[in-house]
C-alpha positions as CSV (number, residue, x, y, z in Angstrom):
1,M,-17.9,-3.3,2.8
2,N,-16.6,-6.9,3.3
3,D,-15.4,-9.2,0.6
4,V,-14.7,-6.4,-1.8
5,A,-11.9,-7.3,-4.3
6,L,-9.6,-4.4,-5.4
7,Q,-6.8,-4.5,-7.9
8,L,-4.2,-2.1,-6.4
9,T,-1.4,-2.5,-8.9
10,P,-0.9,-4.7,-12.0
11,T,0.4,-7.5,-9.7
12,E,-1.1,-6.7,-6.3
13,S,-4.7,-7.1,-5.2
14,V,-6.7,-7.3,-1.9
15,V,-10.0,-8.6,-0.8
16,I,-11.4,-6.7,2.2
17,R,-12.5,-9.3,4.8
18,S,-13.4,-7.1,7.7
19,R,-13.3,-3.4,8.6
20,S,-13.7,-1.6,11.9
21,P,-12.1,1.5,13.3
22,N,-9.6,-0.7,15.1
23,A,-8.5,-2.8,12.1
24,L,-8.8,-3.4,8.4
25,V,-8.3,-7.1,7.5
26,V,-7.6,-8.0,3.9
27,E,-6.3,-11.0,2.0
28,G,-3.5,-9.8,-0.2
29,T,-2.3,-11.4,-3.4
30,W,1.0,-10.6,-5.0
31,G,1.4,-12.0,-8.5
32,P,4.6,-13.6,-9.6
33,G,7.6,-11.6,-11.0
34,G,7.0,-8.4,-9.1
35,S,9.5,-5.9,-8.0
36,A,9.9,-3.8,-4.9
37,P,7.4,-0.9,-4.7
38,P,8.6,2.6,-3.7
39,K,9.9,2.9,-0.1
40,H,7.0,4.1,2.0
41,F,5.7,4.3,5.5
42,H,2.4,4.7,7.4
43,P,2.5,7.6,9.9
44,G,0.0,6.3,12.3
45,Q,-0.8,2.7,11.5
46,D,0.9,-0.7,12.2
47,E,0.7,-3.6,9.8
48,R,0.9,-7.3,10.3
49,F,1.4,-9.8,7.5
50,E,0.9,-13.6,7.8
51,V,1.9,-15.4,4.7
52,T,-0.7,-18.0,3.7
53,G,0.9,-19.2,0.5
54,G,4.0,-18.6,-1.6
55,T,6.9,-16.4,-0.7
56,L,7.0,-12.7,0.0
57,R,10.1,-10.5,0.1
58,A,10.2,-7.5,2.4
59,R,12.6,-4.7,3.3
60,V,11.9,-3.0,6.6
61,D,14.1,-0.1,7.7
62,G,16.8,-1.5,5.4
63,R,16.6,-5.1,6.7
64,E,15.7,-7.8,4.2
65,H,13.2,-10.6,5.0
66,T,12.0,-13.6,3.0
67,L,8.7,-14.9,4.3
68,T,7.2,-18.2,3.5
69,T,3.9,-19.9,4.4
70,G,3.1,-19.5,8.1
71,Q,5.6,-16.8,8.8
72,T,4.6,-13.3,10.0
73,L,6.0,-9.8,9.9
74,E,5.0,-6.9,12.1
75,I,5.7,-3.4,10.7
76,R,5.4,-0.6,13.2
77,H,4.0,2.8,12.1
78,G,6.8,5.0,10.8
79,A,9.0,2.1,9.6
80,V,10.1,2.5,6.0
81,H,9.2,-0.6,4.1
82,Q,8.6,-2.4,0.9
83,M,6.9,-5.8,0.2
84,W,6.9,-7.7,-3.1
85,N,6.9,-11.2,-4.8
86,D,9.7,-11.7,-7.2
87,G,9.1,-15.5,-7.3
88,S,7.5,-17.6,-10.0
89,E,4.2,-18.4,-8.1
90,P,1.6,-16.1,-6.6
91,A,2.0,-15.2,-2.9
92,H,-0.8,-14.7,-0.4
93,A,-1.0,-13.1,3.0
94,L,-3.5,-12.1,5.6
95,W,-2.8,-8.4,6.1
96,V,-4.0,-6.4,9.1
97,T,-3.7,-2.6,9.3
98,S,-4.5,-1.0,12.7
99,P,-6.0,1.3,13.3
100,A,-7.9,1.1,10.0
101,G,-8.0,4.9,9.4
102,R,-8.7,5.6,5.7
103,T,-6.8,2.6,4.4
104,A,-9.8,1.0,2.7
105,E,-10.6,4.4,1.0
106,W,-6.9,4.6,-0.1
107,Y,-7.2,1.1,-1.7
108,E,-10.5,2.0,-3.4
109,A,-8.9,5.2,-4.8
110,L,-5.9,3.2,-6.1
111,A,-8.1,0.6,-7.7
112,S,-10.4,3.2,-9.3
113,A,-7.4,5.0,-10.8
114,G,-6.6,2.1,-13.1
115,K,-3.1,2.7,-14.3
116,P,-2.3,5.9,-12.6
117,G,0.4,8.2,-13.9
118,P,2.6,10.7,-11.9
119,L,-0.2,13.4,-11.8
120,D,-2.7,10.8,-10.5
121,Y,-0.2,9.7,-7.9
122,G,0.4,13.3,-6.9
123,V,-3.2,13.8,-6.2
124,L,-3.7,10.4,-4.4
125,L,-0.5,10.7,-2.3
126,S,-1.5,14.2,-1.2
127,E,-5.1,13.2,-0.4
128,Y,-4.2,10.1,1.6
129,R,-1.0,11.3,3.3
130,D,-2.6,10.4,6.6
131,V,-2.3,6.7,5.7
132,F,0.5,6.4,3.1
133,R,3.7,8.5,2.5
134,L,6.6,8.0,0.3
135,A,9.9,7.7,2.1
136,G,12.6,10.3,1.7
137,P,13.3,13.8,2.9
138,Q,9.7,14.9,3.7
139,P,10.1,18.6,2.7
140,L,11.3,17.4,-0.7
141,V,8.6,14.7,-1.0
142,L,5.8,17.0,0.2
143,G,6.9,19.8,-2.2
144,A,7.0,17.4,-5.2
145,M,3.6,15.9,-4.2
146,S,2.1,19.4,-3.8
147,V,3.2,20.4,-7.3
148,L,2.0,17.2,-8.9
149,S,-1.3,17.3,-6.9
150,A,-2.0,20.9,-8.0
151,V,-1.4,20.2,-11.6
152,G,-3.2,16.9,-11.4
153,R,-6.3,18.4,-9.8
154,R,-6.3,21.2,-12.3
155,L,-6.4,18.6,-15.1
156,G,-9.1,16.6,-13.3
157,R,-7.0,13.7,-12.1
158,G,-7.5,11.7,-8.9
159,P,-10.2,12.3,-6.3
160,Q,-11.5,15.8,-6.4
161,P,-12.3,17.8,-3.2
């Protein structure tokens, strides 16, 4: 499953370059004029970004970073973060997630959802909580995701069990 291009959001895409149990390596592209995604974290995976073109903005545990070509950023599992490109040119980075877990499947599910709405996200976030979780008080977040997931699944949204 190498060299698979996936559109994750209207402005963010990845090309999977390599995949093993130890690491998923992708080339990420962030289109211009983006805004910060929701605060999130990965419960069991670390990420490393090496900017290969343009400028990326990041917020990690409340600390702001501006990354330009050649700079790297390591994000440990559990760290609440966001990454985006609010500039006028595309930004590119080599993005390594380790261990890989089900990250590639998460990307594929996001890409296949097209323009997901709240019910789709409820199903996706419940299904892939082992690799991606929204930040915030977890009992509240999990409760909201459970409700959205149940309604979404009943309506045939997201990946079905």
